[in-house]
C-alpha positions, 0 to 999 in steps of 0.5 A, a space after each residue: 786475671 793474670 795476663 801475659 803480653 808479647 809480640 814479634 816486633 820487639 819489646 820497644 815497639 808501640 804496638 806491645 806498649 799499647 796492648 799492655 796498657 790496655 790490658 791493665 784494665 783486665 788484670 795483672 800484666 806481665 810482659 815478656 817480649 823479644 829484644 829485637 824484631 822477630 817477624 817471620 819466625 813463626 813457632 820457632 825456638 832456640 834449642 842449642 844456643 843460650 840467649 839473653 834475658 833481662 828484666 827491663 823498665 816498662 811503664 806503670 809498674 808492669 813487670 817486663 822482660 826482654 828476651 833475645 830470642 823468638 816469640 815462642 821462647 818469650 812464652 816458654 820463658 814466662 812458664 818455664 823460667 818465671 814459673 808463672 801461670 796465666 789466664 790469658 796471653 795477648 800477642 801483638 799488636 803487630 804492625 802488618 796484618 797476619 792473614 791467610 797463609 801468612 799466619 804460618 809464618 807469623 811470629 805473633 801467631 807462633 806466641 799464640 800457638 805456644 800459649 795453647 801448648 801451655 793450656 792458656 787462651 790466647 788472642 793475636 792482634 794485628 793491624 795494617 802498616 801505619 798508625 796503631 790508632 784504629 787497633 787501640 781504639 777497637 781493642 775494647 770492642 774485639 774483646 767484648 765481642 769474644 766474651 759476650 759470644 763465649 768464643 773461648 768455648 769453641 777455640 783456644 786461639 783467635 787471630 784478630 786483624 783490625 783494618 784502619 777503617 772499621 765497619 764491624 766484626 766478622 768471624 772469618 776462615 783463614 784465607 789463602 795467599 795475601 802476597 805474591 812473592 818473588 826473589 830479587 838478585 841484589 848483587 853478587 850471590 845475594 837475593 831478597 824475597 819481595 812480596 806484592 800485596 794481592 787484593 781480594 775482590 769479593 763481598 762475601 767476607 767469609 775469609 780473613 783477607 776478604 773481610 779486612 779489605 772490605 773494612 771489617 775486623 776479622 776474628 779467626 778461630 785457630 788450632 795447633 793440631 796438625 792432623 786431619 780428623 776426618 781423614 784420620 777417621 775415614 782411613 781408620 775405617 778403611 783399614 779396620 774393614 780390610 783387617 776384618 775381611 782378611 
């Protein structure tokens, strides 16, 4: 199996090194990751400015490239620049959970979405701020769960969040807000966005932020489609019926 590994914390981060090392047991690994941290860059790409791409020494003979742009551009370069095809894209392990509405901002998930544009299955991995011990220790369990249950038959993208203490695994929906944000004035005309964690008090574990707070690994199926299928069908029916009656 040919595996592409990336992240949004930068090519020197502990998370991407640990993920690439683990992925070697699955097949041939190529790493294409940002030169510097690209958190919050979502699915953005660089359009009008050139950016640096350098082949770098990684470890264990893994072919690796540093890209001075976004995670999505890392995926684009791997396919369009290196002209390689991959069977699986792994993004992470991100330091900081990517839950609920924050998925839309996540560069870790942006890379996974870009992989889907290239018709490749992908998994985005994240854990809480702090040690990666729990995340690395549970990669086997998560991957085996995905394979044993044929999850890629149902979705091309899975968002995985691994808490420090793990009780088990839950298939979840995308939740809502995980942070309450406000802007602080820090001098002159300068402001800084500050987020406060919003604890989810629920035992249902239906949503990603609920499950992880309660100690479960959250696995959420995602899609790049932006249209609403039910709305499309309903509106088409209304319009077609009006046309027939006119």
